[in-house]
C-alpha positions in Angstrom: 0.0 0.0 0.0 1.2 3.5 -0.9 0.4 7.0 0.3 -1.8 7.5 -2.8 -3.8 4.3 -2.1 -4.2 5.5 1.6 -5.5 8.8 0.3 -8.1 6.9 -1.9 -9.2 4.8 1.0 -9.6 7.8 3.2 -11.7 9.6 0.6 -13.9 6.6 0.1 -14.3 6.3 3.9 -15.3 9.9 4.5 -17.6 9.8 1.5 -19.5 6.9 3.0 -19.4 7.5 6.7 -19.8 10.4 9.1 -16.6 10.2 11.0 -14.2 11.9 13.4 -10.5 12.4 12.8 -9.6 9.7 15.4 -11.9 7.1 13.7 -10.4 7.9 10.3 -6.8 7.5 11.5 -7.7 4.2 13.3 -9.3 2.9 10.1 -6.3 3.9 8.0 -3.9 2.4 10.5 -5.9 -0.9 10.4 -5.7 -0.9 6.6 -1.9 -0.4 6.8 -1.6 -3.3 9.2 -3.7 -5.5 6.9 -1.4 -4.8 3.9 2.2 -4.2 3.2 3.4 -0.6 3.3 5.6 0.1 0.2 6.0 3.9 0.3 9.2 5.4 1.5 7.5 7.7 4.0 6.5 6.5 7.5 3.0 4.9 7.5 1.9 6.7 10.7 3.0 10.0 9.3 1.1 9.3 6.1 -2.1 8.6 8.1 -1.8 11.9 10.0 -1.1 13.7 6.7 -4.2 12.2 5.1 -6.3 13.2 8.1 -4.9 16.7 8.0 -5.8 17.0 4.3 -9.3 15.7 5.0 -9.7 18.4 7.7 -8.4 21.1 5.4 -10.9 20.0 2.7 -13.6 20.2 5.5 -14.5 16.5 5.1 -13.7 16.1 8.8 -15.1 18.3 11.5 -15.0 16.8 15.0 -17.2 19.5 16.5 -20.0 18.9 13.9 -19.6 15.2 14.2 -20.0 15.4 18.0 -23.2 17.5 17.6 -24.6 15.0 15.1 -23.7 12.0 17.1 -25.0 13.3 20.4 -28.2 14.5 18.8 -28.8 11.1 17.2 -28.2 9.3 20.5 -30.5 11.5 22.5 -33.2 11.1 19.9 -32.9 7.4 20.3 -33.4 7.8 24.0 -29.8 7.3 25.3 -28.6 9.3 28.2 -25.8 11.7 29.0 -23.4 9.1 30.3 -23.7 7.0 27.1 -23.3 10.2 24.9 -20.1 11.2 26.8 -18.7 7.6 26.6 -19.4 7.4 22.8 -17.8 10.7 22.1 -14.7 9.6 24.1 -14.5 6.4 22.1 -14.8 8.3 18.9 -11.8 10.4 19.9 -13.6 13.7 20.2 -11.6 16.2 22.3 -13.3 18.0 25.2 -13.1 21.3 23.3 -15.0 19.8 20.4 -17.6 17.9 22.5 -18.5 20.6 24.9 -21.5 22.0 23.0 -22.8 18.6 22.1 -22.6 17.4 25.8 -24.4 20.6 26.9 -27.2 19.9 24.4 -27.4 16.3 25.6 -27.7 17.6 29.2 -30.6 19.9 28.2 -32.3 17.0 26.4 -31.8 14.4 29.2 -35.4 14.4 30.4 -36.8 14.2 26.9 -34.4 11.4 26.1 -35.3 9.4 29.2 -39.1 9.8 28.5 -38.4 8.7 24.9 -36.6 5.7 26.2 -39.5 4.9 28.6 -42.0 5.2 25.7 -39.9 3.0 23.4 -39.5 0.3 26.1 -43.0 0.7 27.4 -41.9 1.5 30.9 -43.7 3.5 33.6 -46.5 5.6 32.2 -46.2 3.9 28.8 -46.7 0.4 30.2 -49.8 -1.6 29.4 -50.5 -2.4 33.0 -48.9 -1.7 36.4 -46.0 -3.8 37.4 -45.6 -4.1 41.2 -42.9 -6.7 41.1 -39.7 -5.1 42.8 -37.4 -7.3 40.7 -39.1 -6.1 37.5 -38.8 -2.5 38.6 -35.1 -2.9 39.3 -34.6 -4.5 35.9 -36.3 -1.4 34.4 -34.1 0.9 36.5 -31.0 -1.1 35.3 -32.2 -0.7 31.7 -32.3 3.1 32.2 -28.8 3.0 33.7 -27.4 1.0 30.8 -28.9 3.6 28.5 -27.0 6.2 30.3 -29.7 7.8 32.4 -29.4 8.7 36.1 -31.0 6.4 38.6 -33.0 9.3 40.1 -34.5 10.2 36.8 -35.3 6.6 36.0 -37.1 6.1 39.3 -39.1 9.3 38.9 -40.3 8.2 35.5 -41.1 4.7 36.6 -43.1 6.1 39.5 -45.7 7.5 37.2 -48.6 5.0 36.8 -49.4 3.5 33.4 -51.6 5.5 31.2 -50.7 8.8 33.0 -48.1 10.1 30.5 -49.5 13.6 31.0 -48.1 13.5 34.6 -44.6 13.6 33.1 -45.1 17.2 31.9 -45.7 18.2 35.5 -42.4 16.7 36.7 -39.8 19.4 37.4 -36.9 18.8 35.0 -34.3 20.2 37.4 -35.5 17.9 40.2 -35.2 14.8 38.1 -31.5 15.2 37.3 -28.9 14.3 39.8 
């Protein structure tokens, strides 16, 4: 593999996927490991040079990627902890992820309610479930989705069929 081929792979990757700089460089490094590097330049330096070029061409923008990724996750009902973890895994720096995390914090309650609706928990359940083990499994599902335990318990305390009661809950009191 040469630097020209590496550039072609990067262009095809950014054309197909929304990605961050770190994800692109990991992909290129994996492609180099899978093939034989034949160029006279250093392979790692070539990866960084390609990523720099993609940023100059505005094919990579970590701040925009973070906003897109965080928004998509909160719309799917995932919580702040999951959003932060995913942005960390995607290699987004704190400076680039700050606005996206702030937006996810603002949308925390809406994301948790959406999660409850999707999973038919709490006010969206068909019938009341008084089993403590079932309730704790539901709380655990909220926790795995990245929501706070206090928020999960407040939503699960609303009886089935009373989704309007969620509007009355104080957003600030539900966050820990």
